[in-house]
C-alpha positions as CSV (number, residue, x, y, z in Angstrom):
1,M,15.5,-50.5,21.8
2,E,16.4,-48.1,24.6
3,T,15.6,-44.6,24.1
4,T,16.6,-41.2,26.0
5,D,14.6,-38.0,26.5
6,F,17.8,-35.8,25.9
7,F,16.5,-34.1,22.7
8,T,12.9,-33.6,24.5
9,H,14.7,-31.8,27.3
10,I,16.6,-29.8,24.9
11,A,13.7,-28.8,22.8
12,A,11.8,-27.7,26.1
13,I,14.4,-25.1,26.7
14,N,13.2,-21.6,26.0
15,F,15.7,-20.1,23.6
16,T,16.2,-18.5,20.1
17,G,19.1,-19.0,17.9
18,E,21.9,-21.8,17.5
19,L,22.8,-24.0,20.7
20,Q,26.4,-25.1,19.9
21,M,27.4,-28.1,22.2
22,V,31.1,-29.4,22.6
23,L,31.6,-32.4,24.4
24,K,35.2,-33.5,25.6
25,K,36.1,-36.7,27.7
26,D,39.0,-36.9,30.1
27,G,39.2,-40.4,31.5
28,E,35.9,-40.6,33.5
29,I,35.5,-36.5,33.4
30,L,33.1,-35.2,31.0
31,T,33.4,-31.5,30.0
32,V,30.2,-30.0,28.3
33,S,30.5,-26.7,26.7
34,L,27.2,-24.8,25.5
35,L,27.6,-21.5,23.6
36,L,24.2,-19.9,22.3
37,N,24.4,-18.0,19.1
38,N,21.8,-15.6,17.6
39,E,22.8,-14.5,14.0
40,Q,20.0,-11.9,14.3
41,C,21.9,-10.3,17.0
42,G,24.5,-7.7,15.2
43,D,25.9,-6.4,18.4
44,K,29.6,-7.4,18.6
45,A,29.1,-7.3,22.5
46,K,27.4,-10.9,22.1
47,T,31.1,-12.2,21.6
48,L,32.0,-11.3,25.2
49,I,29.4,-13.8,26.3
50,P,31.4,-16.9,27.6
51,P,30.2,-20.4,26.8
52,L,28.5,-22.5,29.8
53,I,30.9,-25.0,30.8
54,L,29.8,-28.1,32.9
55,K,32.1,-31.0,34.3
56,G,31.4,-34.3,35.8
57,T,30.9,-37.8,35.5
58,A,28.5,-39.4,33.4
59,S,26.0,-40.2,35.9
60,E,26.5,-36.7,37.4
61,L,25.6,-35.3,34.5
62,D,22.8,-37.4,33.8
63,S,21.4,-36.4,37.0
64,G,21.5,-32.6,36.8
65,F,22.6,-31.4,33.4
66,F,19.3,-29.8,32.4
67,Q,18.6,-28.4,35.8
68,Q,21.9,-26.6,35.6
69,I,21.8,-25.4,31.5
70,T,18.1,-24.7,31.3
71,A,17.8,-21.1,33.3
72,P,21.3,-20.0,31.9
73,I,20.6,-20.9,28.2
74,A,17.2,-19.1,28.6
75,E,18.5,-16.0,30.2
76,T,21.4,-15.9,27.4
77,S,19.0,-16.1,24.9
78,G,16.8,-13.1,26.5
79,L,19.9,-11.3,26.5
80,L,20.7,-11.9,22.9
81,V,17.1,-11.2,21.6
82,N,17.2,-8.0,23.6
83,M,20.3,-7.1,22.4
84,A,19.2,-7.5,18.8
85,A,16.1,-5.5,19.5
86,H,18.3,-2.7,21.0
87,L,20.6,-2.6,18.1
88,K,17.5,-2.1,15.4
89,G,16.2,0.4,17.7
90,L,19.3,2.4,17.6
91,E,19.8,1.9,13.7
92,A,15.9,3.0,13.3
93,A,16.9,6.0,15.7
94,K,19.7,6.9,13.5
95,A,17.7,6.8,10.5
96,Q,14.9,8.8,11.9
97,S,17.3,11.3,13.1
98,A,19.0,11.8,9.5
99,M,15.5,11.8,8.2
100,E,14.6,14.9,10.6
101,K,17.9,16.5,9.8
102,G,17.4,16.4,6.2
103,K,14.0,17.9,6.8
104,A,14.9,20.5,9.0
105,D,17.8,21.4,6.3
106,K,15.4,21.4,3.7
107,E,12.8,23.9,5.5
108,R,15.8,26.1,6.4
109,K,17.1,26.3,2.5
110,E,13.6,27.1,1.7
111,A,13.1,29.8,4.3
112,E,16.3,31.4,3.3
113,L,15.3,31.6,-0.4
114,K,11.9,32.7,0.4
115,D,13.6,35.7,2.5
116,K,16.0,36.3,-0.6
117,K,13.0,36.6,-2.8
118,Y,11.2,39.2,-0.4
119,T,14.4,41.1,-0.1
120,D,15.1,41.5,-3.5
121,A,11.2,42.3,-4.7
122,L,11.6,45.3,-2.2
123,Q,15.0,46.5,-3.5
124,Q,13.3,46.3,-6.9
125,A,10.2,48.3,-5.8
126,A,12.7,50.7,-4.1
127,D,14.5,51.3,-7.5
128,L,11.3,51.7,-9.5
129,E,10.1,54.2,-6.8
130,K,13.3,56.4,-7.2
131,A,12.7,56.3,-11.1
132,R,9.2,57.5,-10.5
133,K,7.6,54.7,-11.7
134,F,5.1,54.3,-8.9
135,R,3.0,51.8,-10.4
136,E,5.4,49.3,-11.3
137,A,7.0,49.6,-8.1
138,W,3.9,48.8,-6.5
139,A,3.4,45.4,-8.5
140,K,7.0,44.6,-7.3
141,V,5.9,44.6,-3.7
142,P,5.3,40.9,-2.6
143,D,1.7,39.3,-2.1
144,P,0.9,39.7,1.3
145,L,-0.7,36.1,1.4
146,K,2.6,34.7,0.4
147,Y,4.2,36.5,3.7
148,P,1.5,36.5,6.3
149,E,4.1,37.3,8.8
150,K,5.2,40.3,7.1
151,A,1.5,41.1,5.9
152,E,1.2,44.5,7.6
153,E,4.6,45.5,6.4
154,I,3.8,44.7,2.9
155,R,0.5,46.4,3.1
156,K,2.0,49.6,4.6
157,R,4.6,49.8,1.8
158,R,1.8,49.5,-0.9
159,K,-0.3,52.0,0.4
160,E,3.0,54.6,0.3
161,L,3.2,53.7,-3.4
162,S,-0.4,53.8,-4.3
163,D,-0.6,57.2,-2.5
164,K,2.2,58.5,-5.1
165,F,0.5,57.1,-8.1
166,S,-3.0,58.3,-7.1
167,A,-2.1,61.8,-6.1
168,P,-2.0,64.2,-8.8
169,D,1.7,64.9,-10.0
170,L,1.7,68.8,-9.4
171,F,5.2,69.3,-10.9
172,G,4.1,67.4,-14.1
173,T,1.0,69.4,-14.4
174,A,2.6,72.7,-14.1
175,M,5.2,71.6,-16.9
176,A,2.2,70.8,-19.1
177,Q,0.3,73.8,-18.4
178,E,3.5,75.9,-19.4
179,Q,4.0,73.9,-22.5
180,Q,0.1,74.8,-23.3
181,I,0.6,78.6,-22.8
182,P,0.7,80.3,-26.6
183,A,3.7,82.1,-27.3
184,P,3.3,85.7,-28.3
185,D,2.4,86.2,-32.1
186,E,5.1,88.0,-33.5
187,T,3.4,89.1,-36.5
188,Q,0.6,90.5,-34.5
189,E,3.3,92.6,-32.5
190,E,4.8,94.0,-35.7
191,Y,1.4,95.1,-36.8
192,H,0.6,97.0,-33.9
193,E,3.8,98.8,-34.2
194,E,3.4,99.6,-37.9
195,E,-0.4,101.1,-37.1
196,Y,1.1,102.9,-34.2
197,E,3.8,104.8,-36.6
198,E,1.4,105.3,-39.2
199,E,-0.8,107.4,-36.5
200,E,2.0,109.2,-35.2
201,Y,2.9,110.5,-39.1
202,E,-0.7,111.8,-39.8
203,N,-0.7,113.5,-36.7
204,E,2.5,115.4,-37.3
205,N,1.2,116.0,-41.0
């Protein structure tokens, strides 16, 4: 039984994917169309790659067929593989970019919320300071450990408030002293007036 080495030569070609071959006979002339398809490549540009076409008699094709197709098929296969890798790389880059954007948005929102809490706390402290509730105002000032970038500002604000509730309240002390001074005893004043009138009466007599 006669054998050929056609498939042995095909197997020796370095390619990835599906090699499609269409054979057309027109008299003694044979037309062979070869198209390599790689399903792993999702790039639509691969459809622009034309098929490899060879024409000739049977003997002409026998003598130079594999020499003509080996290099182009291997090159096309490498191109499709690179296109597939490139497309996957683009998809990975897009996914990474989306992740980085999401991370940046999250960090921005967290920073905005943190700044709002800081501003609100200082406003509450200011309101309590106006009401002369210095200790409560001091407690509302943010923790410098949570805001290291504003630690100096926080320490300064706390000191301002602590100085106010640590120093004696002169106005309040004066008011208290006024309240402690006993009012004149009207009964004693009336007694002294009666005693003075009696002395005057005795002197006249």
